[in-house]
C-alpha positions as a printed NumPy array, in Angstrom:
array([[-126.326,   30.622,  -33.398],
       [-127.982,   30.264,  -36.875],
       [-131.004,   30.344,  -35.178],
       [-131.342,   34.088,  -34.16 ],
       [-129.989,   35.087,  -37.891],
       [-134.149,   33.839,  -39.25 ],
       [-135.833,   36.396,  -36.796],
       [-133.825,   39.362,  -37.951],
       [-134.263,   38.874,  -41.479],
       [-137.945,   38.508,  -41.14 ],
       [-137.701,   41.45 ,  -39.147],
       [-135.942,   43.453,  -41.696],
       [-138.902,   42.294,  -44.394],
       [-141.017,   43.714,  -42.078],
       [-139.791,   46.889,  -41.139],
       [-138.767,   47.132,  -45.034],
       [-142.414,   47.359,  -45.863],
       [-143.789,   49.216,  -42.897],
       [-140.943,   51.867,  -42.507],
       [-139.821,   55.365,  -43.914],
       [-136.545,   55.014,  -46.624],
       [-134.261,   56.63 ,  -43.969],
       [-135.472,   54.486,  -41.055],
       [-134.44 ,   51.627,  -43.091],
       [-130.779,   52.869,  -44.105],
       [-130.419,   53.182,  -40.471],
       [-131.745,   50.217,  -39.129],
       [-129.867,   48.482,  -42.382],
       [-127.186,   50.07 ,  -40.826],
       [-127.304,   48.844,  -37.511],
       [-128.258,   45.53 ,  -38.943],
       [-124.483,   45.482,  -40.976],
       [-122.77 ,   46.773,  -37.347],
       [-124.722,   43.817,  -35.502],
       [-123.765,   41.289,  -38.169],
       [-119.834,   42.313,  -37.963],
       [-120.253,   42.563,  -34.311],
       [-122.064,   39.086,  -34.789],
       [-119.127,   38.195,  -36.838],
       [-116.644,   38.995,  -34.384],
       [-118.715,   37.17 ,  -31.401],
       [-118.102,   34.382,  -33.92 ],
       [-114.58 ,   34.353,  -34.028],
       [-114.217,   35.74 ,  -30.104],
       [-116.235,   32.406,  -29.347],
       [-114.403,   30.14 ,  -31.833],
       [-111.123,   31.25 ,  -29.932],
       [-112.701,   30.959,  -26.307],
       [-113.654,   27.39 ,  -27.765],
       [-109.983,   26.947,  -28.81 ],
       [-108.365,   28.115,  -25.46 ],
       [-111.2  ,   27.065,  -23.171],
       [-109.86 ,   23.256,  -25.32 ],
       [-106.589,   24.238,  -24.699],
       [-107.279,   25.297,  -21.052],
       [-109.324,   22.174,  -20.789],
       [-105.715,   20.094,  -21.545],
       [-103.4  ,   22.249,  -19.995],
       [-106.04 ,   21.688,  -16.685],
       [-105.851,   17.467,  -17.453],
       [-102.148,   17.436,  -17.861],
       [-101.303,   19.382,  -14.883],
       [-104.198,   17.477,  -12.872],
       [-102.198,   13.98 ,  -14.126],
       [ -99.097,   16.061,  -12.776],
       [-100.41 ,   16.647,   -9.305],
       [-101.526,   12.7  ,   -8.972],
       [ -98.154,   12.133,   -9.846],
       [ -96.691,   14.572,   -7.219],
       [ -99.173,   13.403,   -4.707],
       [ -97.842,    9.689,   -5.719],
       [ -94.537,   11.169,   -4.904],
       [ -94.962,   13.234,   -1.849],
       [ -96.722,   10.043,   -0.307],
       [ -93.474,    7.603,   -1.053],
       [ -90.979,   11.311,    0.425],
       [ -93.111,   11.248,    3.455],
       [ -92.976,    7.206,    3.445],
       [ -89.399,    7.909,    2.528],
       [ -88.795,   10.503,    5.097],
       [ -90.421,    8.56 ,    7.859],
       [ -87.942,    5.216,    7.234],
       [ -85.235,    8.01 ,    7.022],
       [ -85.809,    9.752,   10.709],
       [ -86.148,    6.129,   11.883],
       [ -82.661,    5.507,   10.93 ],
       [ -81.734,    8.807,   12.182],
       [ -83.097,    8.349,   15.187],
       [ -81.364,    5.221,   15.418],
       [ -77.975,    6.282,   14.217],
       [ -78.501,    9.525,   16.666],
       [ -78.504,    6.526,   19.067],
       [ -75.6  ,    4.425,   18.097],
       [ -73.75 ,    8.407,   17.953],
       [ -74.544,    8.912,   21.603],
       [ -73.035,    5.484,   22.037],
       [ -69.595,    5.868,   20.323],
       [ -69.699,    8.953,   21.658],
       [ -69.91 ,    7.744,   25.214],
       [ -67.512,    4.877,   24.399],
       [ -65.033,    7.452,   23.029],
       [ -64.971,    9.802,   26.16 ],
       [ -64.64 ,    6.105,   28.397],
       [ -61.804,    5.388,   26.285],
       [ -60.517,    8.743,   26.087],
       [ -59.736,    8.969,   29.555],
       [ -57.643,    5.383,   29.456],
       [ -55.925,    6.893,   26.436],
       [ -54.519,    9.842,   28.324],
       [ -53.382,    7.215,   30.817],
       [ -51.889,    4.902,   28.169],
       [ -50.329,    8.043,   26.962],
       [ -48.543,    9.151,   30.524],
       [ -47.174,    5.722,   30.167],
       [ -46.349,    5.622,   26.841],
       [ -44.878,    8.912,   27.171],
       [ -42.663,    8.061,   29.885],
       [ -41.641,    4.897,   27.748],
       [ -41.056,    7.06 ,   24.545],
       [ -38.466,    9.29 ,   26.665],
       [ -36.764,    6.348,   28.04 ],
       [ -36.574,    4.491,   24.617],
       [ -34.923,    8.196,   22.836],
       [ -32.38 ,    7.96 ,   25.459],
       [ -31.517,    4.69 ,   24.721],
       [ -31.861,    5.492,   21.221],
       [ -29.35 ,    8.249,   21.351],
       [ -27.062,    5.972,   23.057],
       [ -27.315,    3.216,   20.705],
       [ -26.576,    6.304,   17.784],
       [ -23.302,    7.081,   19.734],
       [ -22.657,    3.31 ,   19.458],
       [ -23.506,    2.955,   16.296],
       [ -21.006,    6.536,   15.305],
       [ -18.012,    4.772,   17.224],
       [ -18.295,    1.538,   15.237],
       [ -18.681,    3.134,   12.267],
       [ -15.377,    4.698,   12.58 ],
       [ -14.299,    1.754,   13.933],
       [ -15.409,    0.117,   10.858],
       [ -13.857,    3.19 ,    8.58 ],
       [ -10.41 ,    2.317,   10.299],
       [ -10.477,   -1.086,    9.815],
       [ -12.01 ,   -0.824,    5.556],
       [  -9.093,    1.906,    5.438],
       [  -6.677,   -0.762,    6.416],
       [  -8.265,   -3.403,    4.854],
       [  -7.847,   -1.541,    1.691],
       [  -4.808,   -0.51 ,    2.249],
       [  -3.568,   -3.889,    2.795],
       [  -5.353,   -5.422,   -0.312],
       [  -3.05 ,   -2.741,   -2.295],
       [  -0.053,   -4.345,   -0.583],
       [  -1.669,   -7.619,   -1.289],
       [  -1.556,   -6.514,   -5.205],
       [   1.764,   -5.82 ,   -5.168],
       [   3.112,   -8.891,   -3.612],
       [   0.61 ,  -11.351,   -5.666],
       [   2.722,   -9.234,   -8.673],
       [   5.947,   -9.556,   -7.21 ],
       [   4.678,  -13.249,   -7.031],
       [   3.689,  -13.693,  -10.766],
       [   6.794,  -12.182,  -11.28 ],
       [   8.901,  -14.455,   -9.527],
       [   7.02 ,  -17.503,  -10.645],
       [   7.406,  -16.762,  -14.087],
       [  11.616,  -15.697,  -13.42 ],
       [  11.198,  -19.29 ,  -11.991],
       [   9.493,  -21.223,  -14.361],
       [  12.059,  -19.274,  -17.243],
       [  14.763,  -20.898,  -14.869],
       [  13.429,  -24.069,  -14.754],
       [  13.324,  -24.046,  -18.724],
       [  17.039,  -22.647,  -18.647],
       [  17.993,  -25.974,  -16.108],
       [  16.   ,  -28.609,  -18.52 ],
       [  17.353,  -27.39 ,  -22.033],
       [  20.855,  -27.177,  -20.14 ],
       [  20.254,  -31.06 ,  -19.041],
       [  19.881,  -31.904,  -23.017],
       [  22.746,  -29.811,  -24.072],
       [  24.474,  -31.712,  -21.868],
       [  22.74 ,  -35.415,  -22.219],
       [  23.774,  -34.388,  -26.034],
       [  27.386,  -33.653,  -25.581],
       [  28.204,  -36.287,  -23.148],
       [  25.913,  -39.467,  -25.281],
       [  28.5  ,  -41.597,  -25.263],
       [  29.108,  -41.299,  -21.414],
       [  26.531,  -41.678,  -19.717],
       [  26.452,  -45.012,  -17.837],
       [  29.797,  -45.243,  -18.227],
       [  30.521,  -43.738,  -14.662],
       [  28.437,  -40.291,  -15.419],
       [  24.985,  -39.311,  -14.798],
       [  22.851,  -36.458,  -15.287],
       [  19.924,  -35.298,  -13.297],
       [  17.662,  -32.589,  -12.69 ],
       [  16.606,  -31.522,   -9.127],
       [  16.034,  -28.47 ,   -7.172],
       [  16.331,  -26.645,   -9.828],
       [  20.127,  -27.608,  -10.73 ],
       [  21.595,  -29.973,  -13.326],
       [  24.   ,  -32.397,  -11.773],
       [  26.84 ,  -33.911,  -13.514],
       [  28.035,  -36.775,  -11.241],
       [  31.652,  -38.895,  -12.621],
       [  32.696,  -41.562,  -11.082],
       [  36.256,  -42.106,   -9.63 ],
       [  36.524,  -44.936,  -12.446],
       [  35.885,  -41.892,  -15.253],
       [  38.249,  -39.724,  -13.585],
       [  40.665,  -40.91 ,  -11.576],
       [  43.061,  -43.74 ,  -10.33 ],
       [  42.791,  -44.605,   -6.665],
       [  44.332,  -42.29 ,   -4.773],
       [  45.502,  -39.843,   -7.581],
       [  44.571,  -36.26 ,   -8.347],
       [  45.579,  -36.394,  -12.113],
       [  42.52 ,  -36.87 ,  -14.276],
       [  42.596,  -40.164,  -16.754],
       [  42.787,  -39.417,  -20.927],
       [  38.825,  -40.515,  -21.096],
       [  37.809,  -38.104,  -18.42 ],
       [  39.533,  -35.2  ,  -19.785],
       [  37.564,  -35.671,  -23.234],
       [  33.904,  -36.086,  -20.984],
       [  35.199,  -32.783,  -19.355],
       [  35.944,  -31.132,  -22.603],
       [  32.675,  -31.937,  -23.724],
       [  30.933,  -29.992,  -20.758],
       [  33.387,  -27.246,  -21.063],
       [  31.787,  -26.134,  -25.171],
       [  28.125,  -26.488,  -23.444],
       [  29.646,  -24.215,  -20.216],
       [  31.35 ,  -21.529,  -23.257],
       [  27.843,  -21.652,  -24.745],
       [  25.774,  -20.998,  -21.589],
       [  27.149,  -17.953,  -19.923],
       [  24.285,  -17.545,  -17.692],
       [  24.974,  -20.851,  -15.659],
       [  26.982,  -20.532,  -12.341],
       [  29.479,  -23.985,  -11.93 ],
       [  29.944,  -25.626,   -8.925],
       [  32.872,  -28.266,   -8.754],
       [  32.876,  -30.433,   -5.542],
       [  34.587,  -33.488,   -4.815],
       [  33.88 ,  -36.305,   -2.862],
       [  35.812,  -39.448,   -1.217],
       [  34.763,  -42.309,    0.701],
       [  35.02 ,  -42.908,    4.341],
       [  38.573,  -44.956,    4.21 ],
       [  41.225,  -42.504,    5.727],
       [  44.002,  -41.7  ,    4.207],
       [  47.846,  -42.382,    4.909],
       [  49.769,  -40.394,    2.305],
       [  53.579,  -38.349,    3.631],
       [  53.12 ,  -36.197,    0.499],
       [  50.698,  -33.009,   -0.134],
       [  47.784,  -35.368,    0.499],
       [  47.422,  -35.724,    3.62 ],
       [  44.188,  -36.483,    4.045],
       [  40.521,  -37.075,    2.485],
       [  39.778,  -33.181,    2.831],
       [  42.767,  -32.67 ,    0.305],
       [  42.159,  -35.166,   -1.711],
       [  38.633,  -33.994,   -2.52 ],
       [  40.15 ,  -30.243,   -2.676],
       [  43.115,  -31.32 ,   -5.547],
       [  40.692,  -33.423,   -7.31 ],
       [  37.976,  -30.602,   -7.852],
       [  40.406,  -28.194,   -8.86 ],
       [  42.169,  -30.476,  -11.544],
       [  38.586,  -30.926,  -12.78 ],
       [  38.004,  -27.21 ,  -12.95 ],
       [  41.442,  -26.245,  -14.549],
       [  40.223,  -28.503,  -17.463],
       [  36.929,  -26.873,  -17.638],
       [  39.115,  -23.842,  -17.837],
       [  41.54 ,  -24.948,  -20.109],
       [  41.115,  -23.731,  -23.741],
       [  38.142,  -22.011,  -22.732],
       [  35.973,  -19.185,  -22.939],
       [  33.752,  -19.662,  -19.938],
       [  34.779,  -16.727,  -17.416],
       [  36.645,  -18.306,  -14.118],
       [  34.275,  -16.076,  -11.809],
       [  31.477,  -18.822,  -12.789],
       [  32.981,  -21.467,  -11.199],
       [  33.457,  -22.528,   -7.899],
       [  35.832,  -25.364,   -6.654],
       [  34.976,  -27.252,   -3.044],
       [  36.137,  -30.637,   -1.081],
       [  33.806,  -32.064,    0.858],
       [  35.416,  -35.06 ,    2.196],
       [  33.813,  -38.172,    2.859],
       [  30.599,  -36.196,    4.648],
       [  28.116,  -36.38 ,    1.766],
       [  28.311,  -39.978,    0.544],
       [  25.705,  -41.18 ,   -1.457],
       [  25.515,  -44.427,   -0.001],
       [  26.426,  -44.883,    3.813],
       [  27.328,  -48.445,    3.461],
       [  30.484,  -49.491,    5.047],
       [  30.719,  -51.785,    1.956],
       [  32.978,  -51.758,   -1.508],
       [  29.895,  -51.363,   -3.733],
       [  28.737,  -47.44 ,   -1.843],
       [  32.685,  -46.742,   -1.492],
       [  32.621,  -46.687,   -5.222],
       [  29.819,  -44.459,   -5.279],
       [  30.788,  -42.223,   -2.522],
       [  33.816,  -41.646,   -4.84 ],
       [  32.632,  -39.477,   -7.244],
       [  32.834,  -35.925,   -8.707],
       [  30.219,  -33.166,   -9.171],
       [  29.429,  -30.624,  -11.78 ],
       [  26.468,  -28.812,  -10.231],
       [  24.975,  -25.894,  -12.765],
       [  22.838,  -23.373,  -11.525],
       [  21.078,  -20.832,  -13.826],
       [  21.983,  -17.127,  -12.292],
       [  19.13 ,  -15.747,  -10.395],
       [  20.04 ,  -12.103,  -10.513],
       [  16.706,  -11.325,  -11.976],
       [  15.177,  -13.233,   -9.191],
       [  17.455,  -11.624,   -6.549],
       [  16.513,   -7.607,   -7.768],
       [  12.871,   -8.901,   -7.123],
       [  13.565,  -10.184,   -4.195],
       [  15.891,   -7.087,   -3.167],
       [  12.524,   -4.488,   -4.098],
       [  10.223,   -6.2  ,   -1.68 ]])
């Protein structure tokens, strides 16, 4: 563009020397207009060059993008072919599976028909089993009710048994205490024709004939009276004790002609004599005492020897704790 400026200036110089002033002015104005236009063109040219550079850069970028798209398109085409092959294979497999499914469907319909028949029969059996189960549940409920009732009754009986055991335990303790009191009271007589034993919940005070009576007699000797008075004191202090006085003889028959005609008479009268001494000057209630004669029929030793017969000739005072509480419990059953 600078190469064009020099000829124009030269031309102006020539024209200045050759043309009139007015023409000179016009030419100058045109020159100014041309310079302005030239400057505008220069600016436009610069702008176009900048745009061209931008477009060139954009074209280069788009060419790169196009190359990338072409590569992607080539890859996608390859992938598409691979996918098409896979699709064709899947389609073939699907056709095979569909054919197999149709064949299985035909067989399944036959199986379903058979299963339906079995199912109906099974349902009928199930209904029957349910009826049986309901009947069994009803029986079990009835048995449970019976069991509950029995359990309640058993608990009541257990309570009664516990009560009875408690009463018996207290009676056993009372019996043991009574034996101890008698042993203390009769300390000087034990082993001298008198023994004290405890068995079956009772205390037995056994006195030989030698301590109480002369042979064949019914009157109690003085040493026997002393022993009986000591027994009477213990009985007076223990009102909850029942008293049984039993007379026993040996097996030698009596040949008396008076009031004692046999061993029955002898055993009864001796028991009565002992009873009267126990009650003499005592606060013991007579209703607590029973007198009985057992004759020779309850021997301690069945041998036919003098020693055995001596053992059998005895009077026993059998002391039993009253069982009123026990009888009440038994009566409530």
